MIMAR-772633 format. One line per 8 residues: number of its first residue (from 1); their letters; for each residue x, y, z of N, C-alpha, C. Coordinates in nm, 3 decimals, padded with zeros to 5 digits, m for minus. Layout:
N
NUM	A	X,Y,Z,X,Y,Z,X,Y,Z | ...
REM end
This chain:
222
1	XXXXXXXX	00.069,m00.101,m00.005,00.009,00.010,00.007,00.088,00.109,00.003 | 00.213,00.117,00.038,00.268,00.226,00.018,00.257,00.322,00.158 | 00.294,00.466,00.091,00.278,00.529,00.230,00.175,00.660,00.183 | 00.086,00.663,00.272,m00.044,00.793,00.260,00.039,00.883,00.341 | 00.080,00.997,00.265,00.126,01.118,00.353,00.055,01.237,00.362 | m00.088,01.222,00.322,m00.189,01.320,00.342,m00.335,01.248,00.368 | m00.388,01.251,00.468,m00.501,01.184,00.527,m00.619,01.224,00.409 | m00.709,01.129,00.419,m00.828,01.130,00.342,m00.895,01.267,00.351
9	XXXXXXXX	m00.935,01.268,00.488,m01.000,01.373,00.543,m00.931,01.518,00.507 | m00.805,01.543,00.513,m00.756,01.656,00.450,m00.752,01.660,00.288 | m00.745,01.571,00.227,m00.765,01.569,00.053,m00.897,01.586,00.048 | m01.030,01.556,00.110,m01.147,01.567,00.090,m01.169,01.742,00.116 | m01.127,01.795,00.211,m01.141,01.930,00.260,m01.086,02.008,00.129 | m00.971,01.971,00.106,m00.885,02.068,m00.038,m00.973,02.050,m00.140 | m01.018,01.925,m00.165,m01.086,01.895,m00.281,m01.211,01.967,m00.303 | m01.285,02.011,m00.174,m01.404,02.058,m00.191,m01.396,02.220,m00.173
17	XXXXXXXX	m01.279,02.287,m00.106,m01.234,02.395,m00.127,m01.221,02.439,m00.277 | m01.145,02.352,m00.336,m01.124,02.412,m00.492,m01.257,02.380,m00.557 | m01.341,02.266,m00.550,m01.454,02.287,m00.615,m01.537,02.408,m00.602 | m01.564,02.442,m00.475,m01.615,02.565,m00.430,m01.583,02.698,m00.493 | m01.467,02.693,m00.505,m01.401,02.822,m00.535,m01.364,02.813,m00.699 | m01.375,02.719,m00.759,m01.370,02.710,m00.914,m01.222,02.679,m00.921 | m01.117,02.613,m00.872,m00.956,02.588,m00.859,m00.954,02.462,m00.930 | m00.874,02.453,m01.026,m00.823,02.346,m01.086,m00.727,02.268,m00.995
25	XXXXXXXX	m00.756,02.138,m00.949,m00.670,02.059,m00.861,m00.622,01.955,m00.930 | m00.486,01.937,m00.892,m00.375,01.846,m00.925,m00.335,01.758,m00.825 | m00.336,01.641,m00.805,m00.302,01.542,m00.694,m00.214,01.448,m00.717 | m00.075,01.430,m00.644,00.032,01.342,m00.671,m00.015,01.205,m00.602 | m00.030,01.113,m00.694,m00.063,00.978,m00.686,00.013,00.872,m00.768 | 00.054,00.762,m00.693,00.169,00.711,m00.766,00.096,00.537,m00.769 | 00.057,00.480,m00.645,00.032,00.360,m00.638,m00.106,00.324,m00.670 | m00.171,00.207,m00.667,m00.306,00.171,m00.740,m00.399,00.200,m00.609
33	XXXXXXXX	m00.367,00.223,m00.489,m00.464,00.226,m00.386,m00.485,00.405,m00.373 | m00.366,00.468,m00.400,m00.367,00.593,m00.393,m00.429,00.673,m00.514 | m00.418,00.613,m00.628,m00.502,00.649,m00.727,m00.635,00.622,m00.711 | m00.668,00.501,m00.661,m00.843,00.480,m00.593,m00.873,00.586,m00.533 | m00.815,00.634,m00.419,m00.844,00.722,m00.301,m00.880,00.847,m00.373 | m00.780,00.911,m00.463,m00.796,01.034,m00.535,m00.944,01.008,m00.630 | m00.930,00.912,m00.696,m01.040,00.905,m00.808,m01.199,00.920,m00.727 | m01.196,00.833,m00.599,m01.322,00.825,m00.525,m01.357,01.000,m00.488
41	XXXXXXXX	m01.260,01.032,m00.430,m01.266,01.174,m00.373,m01.325,01.277,m00.500 | m01.267,01.261,m00.589,m01.303,01.330,m00.713,m01.407,01.323,m00.759 | m01.451,01.177,m00.747,m01.602,01.147,m00.818,m01.701,01.199,m00.720 | m01.681,01.222,m00.631,m01.789,01.277,m00.505,m01.833,01.430,m00.546 | m01.711,01.520,m00.613,m01.715,01.643,m00.598,m01.721,01.702,m00.756 | m01.651,01.615,m00.850,m01.645,01.670,m00.972,m01.773,01.703,m01.065 | m01.766,01.815,m01.140,m01.907,01.833,m01.201,m01.892,01.761,m01.311 | m02.005,01.740,m01.405,m02.009,01.658,m01.516,m01.907,01.712,m01.636
49	XXXXXXXX	m01.822,01.642,m01.690,m01.762,01.693,m01.799,m01.595,01.760,m01.734 | m01.596,01.768,m01.576,m01.486,01.787,m01.547,m01.423,01.934,m01.584 | m01.504,02.044,m01.574,m01.460,02.180,m01.661,m01.322,02.237,m01.587 | m01.322,02.178,m01.463,m01.215,02.264,m01.410,m01.079,02.159,m01.418 | m01.081,02.076,m01.516,m00.977,01.987,m01.556,m00.886,01.930,m01.431 | m00.965,01.878,m01.338,m00.889,01.807,m01.228,m00.821,01.705,m01.270 | m00.705,01.676,m01.232,m00.623,01.551,m01.288,m00.530,01.491,m01.179 | m00.481,01.379,m01.192,m00.417,01.313,m01.123,m00.236,01.295,m01.174
57	XXXXXXXX	m00.153,01.337,m01.126,m00.031,01.369,m01.150,00.052,01.222,m01.121 | 00.101,01.162,m01.227,00.173,01.038,m01.232,00.091,00.902,m01.273 | m00.015,00.878,m01.204,m00.145,00.792,m01.245,m00.039,00.677,m01.296 | 00.034,00.638,m01.190,00.153,00.550,m01.238,00.130,00.385,m01.215 | 00.056,00.356,m01.135,00.007,00.218,m01.123,m00.163,00.235,m01.076 | m00.238,00.152,m01.182,m00.392,00.163,m01.161,m00.442,00.065,m01.189 | m00.525,00.029,m01.081,m00.599,m00.096,m01.101,m00.704,m00.093,m01.238 | m00.711,m00.181,m01.330,m00.806,m00.192,m01.421,m00.938,m00.160,m01.385
65	XXXXXXXX	m00.984,m00.186,m01.278,m01.128,m00.184,m01.219,m01.148,m00.016,m01.177 | m01.035,00.061,m01.171,m01.060,00.199,m01.151,m01.061,00.267,m01.279 | m01.022,00.231,m01.396,m01.018,00.344,m01.496,m01.163,00.381,m01.537 | m01.260,00.315,m01.491,m01.417,00.360,m01.514,m01.427,00.489,m01.457 | m01.342,00.508,m01.325,m01.379,00.637,m01.282,m01.310,00.741,m01.366 | m01.187,00.719,m01.434,m01.120,00.833,m01.496,m01.216,00.853,m01.618 | m01.271,00.763,m01.669,m01.370,00.774,m01.779,m01.494,00.828,m01.741 | m01.555,00.760,m01.645,m01.700,00.845,m01.625,m01.710,00.989,m01.585
73	XXXXXXXX	m01.581,01.025,m01.521,m01.580,01.164,m01.451,m01.488,01.250,m01.537 | m01.448,01.210,m01.656,m01.345,01.291,m01.719,m01.223,01.333,m01.637 | m01.189,01.283,m01.565,m01.047,01.279,m01.471,m00.939,01.289,m01.575 | m00.843,01.356,m01.550,m00.739,01.361,m01.666,m00.612,01.282,m01.592 | m00.560,01.198,m01.635,m00.443,01.125,m01.599,m00.322,01.206,m01.664 | m00.181,01.226,m01.586,m00.095,01.313,m01.659,00.032,01.209,m01.608 | 00.102,01.193,m01.678,00.212,01.091,m01.691,00.357,01.137,m01.702 | 00.457,01.072,m01.698,00.591,01.112,m01.700,00.660,00.971,m01.787
81	XXXXXXXX	00.666,00.979,m01.936,00.711,00.835,m01.986,00.854,00.800,m01.959 | 00.931,00.869,m01.904,01.051,00.817,m01.852,01.042,00.730,m01.702 | 00.961,00.744,m01.662,00.949,00.672,m01.522,00.926,00.520,m01.575 | 00.881,00.490,m01.670,00.859,00.357,m01.719,01.011,00.308,m01.743 | 01.095,00.390,m01.833,01.225,00.321,m01.844,01.328,00.348,m01.726 | 01.296,00.426,m01.626,01.373,00.436,m01.513,01.359,00.349,m01.426 | 01.255,00.290,m01.399,01.181,00.200,m01.326,01.206,00.038,m01.360 | 01.210,00.025,m01.502,01.198,m00.122,m01.551,01.278,m00.222,m01.465
89	XXXXXXXX	01.408,m00.193,m01.423,01.493,m00.306,m01.373,01.439,m00.317,m01.263 | 01.379,m00.227,m01.183,01.340,m00.274,m01.007,01.183,m00.295,m01.014 | 01.117,m00.249,m01.106,00.948,m00.236,m01.070,00.918,m00.367,m01.081 | 00.933,m00.477,m01.157,00.875,m00.612,m01.144,00.918,m00.697,m01.030 | 01.021,m00.659,m00.977,01.061,m00.707,m00.823,00.987,m00.694,m00.733 | 00.973,m00.512,m00.705,00.888,m00.467,m00.616,00.715,m00.493,m00.617 | 00.679,m00.500,m00.770,00.535,m00.513,m00.782,00.479,m00.652,m00.825 | 00.593,m00.730,m00.864,00.543,m00.863,m00.890,00.448,m00.858,m01.031
97	XXXXXXXX	00.343,m00.925,m00.996,00.216,m00.938,m01.136,00.177,m00.833,m01.137 | 00.180,m00.724,m01.018,00.108,m00.587,m01.037,00.170,m00.496,m01.150 | 00.310,m00.542,m01.192,00.363,m00.466,m01.255,00.274,m00.428,m01.388 | 00.221,m00.509,m01.425,00.095,m00.493,m01.552,00.014,m00.372,m01.526 | m00.012,m00.349,m01.406,m00.109,m00.225,m01.387,m00.007,m00.100,m01.409 | 00.108,m00.096,m01.406,00.193,00.011,m01.410,00.216,00.073,m01.556 | 00.255,00.207,m01.556,00.297,00.265,m01.697,00.222,00.246,m01.790 | 00.081,00.243,m01.778,m00.018,00.203,m01.883,m00.073,00.307,m01.977
105	XXXXXXXX	00.052,00.379,m02.055,00.018,00.485,m02.106,m00.095,00.510,m02.237 | m00.065,00.378,m02.308,m00.156,00.371,m02.419,m00.308,00.361,m02.363 | m00.324,00.263,m02.248,m00.442,00.239,m02.171,m00.498,00.393,m02.143 | m00.410,00.463,m02.093,m00.449,00.573,m02.025,m00.508,00.660,m02.138 | m00.429,00.680,m02.280,m00.469,00.752,m02.378,m00.599,00.717,m02.433 | m00.627,00.591,m02.427,m00.748,00.531,m02.473,m00.871,00.596,m02.414 | m00.867,00.623,m02.297,m00.983,00.662,m02.211,m01.040,00.758,m02.261 | m00.953,00.883,m02.293,m01.011,01.018,m02.332,m00.972,01.053,m02.483
113	XXXXXXXX	m00.868,00.975,m02.557,m00.850,01.028,m02.679,m00.719,01.124,m02.644 | m00.663,01.124,m02.533,m00.551,01.212,m02.553,m00.482,01.166,m02.385 | m00.360,01.242,m02.370,m00.276,01.188,m02.235,m00.187,01.319,m02.226 | m00.173,01.390,m02.142,m00.064,01.493,m02.083,00.071,01.425,m02.068 | 00.182,01.447,m02.113,00.301,01.419,m02.089,00.410,01.520,m02.018 | 00.457,01.484,m01.923,00.568,01.573,m01.859,00.700,01.511,m01.851 | 00.764,01.598,m01.777,00.912,01.543,m01.741,00.959,01.493,m01.612 | 00.880,01.563,m01.477,00.919,01.512,m01.356,01.047,01.571,m01.329
121	XXXXXXXX	01.103,01.707,m01.401,01.254,01.752,m01.346,01.183,01.810,m01.220 | 01.319,01.798,m01.117,01.432,01.755,m01.156,01.468,01.586,m01.133 | 01.344,01.533,m01.102,01.367,01.375,m01.089,01.419,01.312,m01.202 | 01.375,01.353,m01.320,01.397,01.321,m01.458,01.469,01.408,m01.523 | 01.509,01.398,m01.662,01.594,01.475,m01.741,01.492,01.589,m01.773 | 01.515,01.708,m01.790,01.420,01.826,m01.828,01.384,01.828,m01.981 | 01.485,01.732,m02.068,01.501,01.752,m02.182,01.361,01.662,m02.252 | 01.279,01.757,m02.319,01.147,01.690,m02.369,01.152,01.574,m02.456
129	XXXXXXXX	01.277,01.576,m02.545,01.308,01.495,m02.659,01.325,01.365,m02.610 | 01.363,01.339,m02.478,01.406,01.207,m02.396,01.263,01.146,m02.356 | 01.174,01.231,m02.310,01.015,01.190,m02.289,00.985,01.146,m02.416 | 00.997,01.200,m02.511,00.940,01.172,m02.645,00.986,01.030,m02.701 | 01.133,01.002,m02.656,01.188,00.869,m02.681,01.146,00.767,m02.608 | 01.136,00.795,m02.475,01.071,00.708,m02.364,00.914,00.655,m02.403 | 00.843,00.739,m02.445,00.704,00.717,m02.468,00.679,00.629,m02.597 | 00.794,00.630,m02.675,00.746,00.514,m02.797,00.849,00.425,m02.799
137	XXXXXXXX	00.971,00.433,m02.716,01.065,00.326,m02.760,01.061,00.254,m02.627 | 00.997,00.314,m02.520,01.018,00.236,m02.355,01.145,00.174,m02.332 | 01.257,00.228,m02.374,01.378,00.184,m02.358,01.459,00.324,m02.269 | 01.600,00.290,m02.189,01.652,00.374,m02.175,01.747,00.435,m02.293 | 01.825,00.530,m02.264,01.903,00.581,m02.366,02.031,00.472,m02.427 | 02.057,00.414,m02.333,02.147,00.302,m02.384,02.068,00.158,m02.415 | 01.949,00.193,m02.449,01.879,00.058,m02.532,01.813,m00.049,m02.412 | 01.811,m00.023,m02.305,01.768,m00.117,m02.217,01.618,m00.099,m02.161
145	XXXXXXXX	01.521,m00.177,m02.155,01.580,m00.355,m02.170,01.559,m00.365,m02.339 | 01.638,m00.455,m02.371,01.614,m00.497,m02.512,01.461,m00.545,m02.552 | 01.406,m00.475,m02.672,01.283,m00.479,m02.702,01.183,m00.392,m02.618 | 01.234,m00.306,m02.546,01.123,m00.223,m02.484,01.080,m00.267,m02.372 | 01.031,m00.191,m02.270,00.959,m00.236,m02.148,00.818,m00.239,m02.170 | 00.749,m00.337,m02.163,00.589,m00.375,m02.177,00.556,m00.263,m02.294 | 00.615,m00.300,m02.415,00.566,m00.237,m02.548,00.438,m00.236,m02.554 | 00.364,m00.314,m02.541,00.214,m00.268,m02.580,00.131,m00.183,m02.508
153	XXXXXXXX	00.205,m00.093,m02.414,00.140,00.031,m02.363,00.251,00.165,m02.420 | 00.315,00.129,m02.537,00.392,00.248,m02.611,00.311,00.328,m02.701 | 00.341,00.449,m02.671,00.254,00.530,m02.746,00.317,00.552,m02.913 | 00.216,00.619,m02.973,00.311,00.651,m03.153,00.368,00.790,m03.117 | 00.442,00.802,m03.209,00.507,00.959,m03.235,00.419,01.045,m03.211 | 00.326,01.042,m03.304,00.206,01.144,m03.308,00.157,01.171,m03.157 | 00.103,01.076,m03.069,00.065,01.090,m02.964,00.142,01.117,m02.866 | 00.282,01.104,m02.859,00.393,01.155,m02.795,00.415,01.296,m02.800
161	XXXXXXXX	00.419,01.354,m02.956,00.414,01.480,m02.962,00.310,01.580,m02.902 | 00.181,01.517,m02.937,00.059,01.584,m02.902,00.078,01.571,m02.733 | 00.115,01.484,m02.652,00.121,01.480,m02.514,00.200,01.571,m02.463 | 00.300,01.589,m02.525,00.418,01.704,m02.474,00.371,01.825,m02.526 | 00.289,01.850,m02.591,00.257,01.990,m02.645,00.117,02.050,m02.611 | 00.025,02.013,m02.715,m00.105,02.060,m02.692,m00.188,01.993,m02.566 | m00.169,01.862,m02.531,m00.274,01.809,m02.401,m00.169,01.843,m02.295 | m00.036,01.871,m02.286,00.031,01.914,m02.160,m00.032,02.081,m02.130
169	XXXXXXXX	m00.048,02.159,m02.237,m00.118,02.292,m02.197,m00.267,02.274,m02.163 | m00.323,02.179,m02.246,m00.471,02.170,m02.200,m00.479,02.106,m02.036 | m00.389,02.018,m02.002,m00.415,01.959,m01.863,m00.385,02.094,m01.768 | m00.298,02.190,m01.815,m00.295,02.320,m01.718,m00.391,02.436,m01.741 | m00.487,02.408,m01.848,m00.575,02.510,m01.857,m00.517,02.628,m01.958 | m00.426,02.609,m02.011,m00.329,02.702,m02.111,m00.328,02.679,m02.247 | m00.428,02.596,m02.302,m00.427,02.570,m02.422,m00.473,02.661,m02.504 | m00.531,02.775,m02.461,m00.567,02.894,m02.532,m00.434,03.003,m02.542
177	XXXXXXXX	m00.311,02.962,m02.472,m00.204,03.026,m02.476,m00.084,02.969,m02.572 | m00.062,02.838,m02.535,00.020,02.755,m02.584,m00.017,02.633,m02.596 | 00.089,02.553,m02.658,00.053,02.393,m02.675,00.077,02.382,m02.844 | 00.045,02.474,m02.950,00.018,02.471,m03.058,00.073,02.599,m03.130 | 00.116,02.579,m03.249,00.153,02.706,m03.320,00.017,02.776,m03.406 | m00.027,02.867,m03.354,m00.138,02.906,m03.390,m00.175,03.068,m03.349 | m00.230,03.146,m03.462,m00.247,03.279,m03.440,m00.307,03.318,m03.307 | m00.229,03.398,m03.226,m00.301,03.454,m03.109,m00.223,03.366,m02.961
185	XXXXXXXX	m00.146,03.294,m02.998,m00.082,03.188,m02.901,00.077,03.253,m02.879 | 00.148,03.235,m02.748,00.251,03.250,m02.761,00.342,03.151,m02.843 | 00.438,03.215,m02.913,00.509,03.110,m02.998,00.647,03.046,m02.914 | 00.596,02.939,m02.859,00.685,02.823,m02.767,00.713,02.748,m02.882 | 00.811,02.711,m02.924,00.859,02.585,m02.996,01.022,02.585,m03.016 | 01.071,02.463,m03.038,01.179,02.420,m03.050,01.223,02.385,m03.187 | 01.338,02.430,m03.250,01.399,02.359,m03.382,01.475,02.265,m03.334 | 01.485,02.124,m03.403,01.581,02.030,m03.359,01.678,02.039,m03.521
193	XXXXXXXX	01.778,01.942,m03.507,01.869,01.950,m03.622,01.818,01.808,m03.692 | 01.718,01.742,m03.655,01.685,01.632,m03.729,01.510,01.625,m03.686 | 01.458,01.539,m03.801,01.303,01.531,m03.773,01.273,01.421,m03.681 | 01.243,01.436,m03.567,01.205,01.306,m03.469,01.089,01.252,m03.507 | 01.013,01.307,m03.612,00.894,01.211,m03.657,00.933,01.114,m03.755 | 01.054,01.112,m03.827,01.063,01.030,m03.947,01.222,00.952,m03.897 | 01.322,01.008,m03.840,01.451,00.936,m03.806,01.403,00.806,m03.713 | 01.539,00.726,m03.735,01.514,00.589,m03.672,01.489,00.625,m03.537
201	XXXXXXXX	01.443,00.516,m03.438,01.416,00.553,m03.307,01.527,00.577,m03.230 | 01.634,00.493,m03.253,01.754,00.490,m03.207,01.857,00.614,m03.213 | 01.796,00.699,m03.306,01.858,00.818,m03.307,01.818,00.924,m03.231 | 01.671,00.929,m03.205,01.585,01.038,m03.136,01.706,01.080,m02.990 | 01.756,01.024,m02.911,01.797,01.096,m02.792,01.944,01.159,m02.820 | 01.975,01.165,m02.935,02.100,01.213,m02.976,02.062,01.336,m03.041 | 01.950,01.374,m03.076,01.893,01.474,m03.161,01.965,01.624,m03.068 | 01.987,01.717,m03.154,02.037,01.845,m03.119,01.948,01.949,m03.113
209	XXXXXXXX	01.937,02.051,m03.052,01.874,02.166,m03.029,01.926,02.271,m03.123 | 01.866,02.314,m03.203,01.932,02.438,m03.300,01.899,02.564,m03.228 | 01.742,02.568,m03.198,01.699,02.703,m03.156,01.581,02.672,m03.041 | 01.565,02.749,m02.961,01.453,02.749,m02.841,01.370,02.909,m02.883 | 01.290,02.881,m02.900,01.189,03.018,m02.916,01.090,03.018,m02.818 | 01.091,03.138,m02.713,01.006,03.133,m02.625,00.918,03.285,m02.642 | 00.788,03.281,m02.666,00.724,03.389,m02.678,00.765,03.472,m02.821 | 00.815,03.404,m02.920,00.859,03.466,m03.028,00.976,03.480,m03.050
217	XXXXXX	01.072,03.514,m02.920,01.189,03.549,m02.915,01.302,03.445,m02.898 | 01.419,03.432,m02.993,01.513,03.327,m02.958,01.560,03.360,m02.832 | 01.543,03.256,m02.777,01.595,03.238,m02.628,01.709,03.134,m02.611 | 01.745,03.060,m02.736,01.868,02.982,m02.738,01.904,02.964,m02.878 | 02.035,02.979,m02.896,02.090,02.938,m03.062,02.199,02.867,m03.037 | 02.203,02.771,m03.109,02.361,02.685,m03.112,02.429,02.738,m03.162
REM end
């Protein structure tokens, strides 16, 4: 069961205050029992369609029986793809057969047709391209494990790209300002020296950044 660092009463009080004041709520939950607790609290208070976009950060290990709560109440799961590659060496020993409940990115994507992706920096690397690689290859940068970790839950390149851009912005209620290159939005984007949508998967971790543009200004130039 792990460690519950916040009591259910405290979580319920915070959730109720957020609901009453129209505030988006994001809760850190990793284990399956933690995700179940948060899902149940959300489902008691959330309005139809989840207009405040309440989400669960990590949604790392989820009992299949609890996916219905994500779906029914439009609760947003948010994940960090490199957690699967960072954990692959020890997760089976810690979780046993429950490891199949973990890092279910494709399954989570299919719940709503989208999935926000993040980095979990500074725990993981800040480089989004490594999250992109982990999402589709399910390997570390040195190619482990061979064949990828639970590849049935890998995302496509298109899904990974959208998860790191448009849907990440959506999960923060900032999709009207960023997440895609459109008139009226902040011009946030990165220019790589290779096309990550077409090069071989093995080359993606070594892609180099040529430019980083923030609000239309060159913040970095190689």
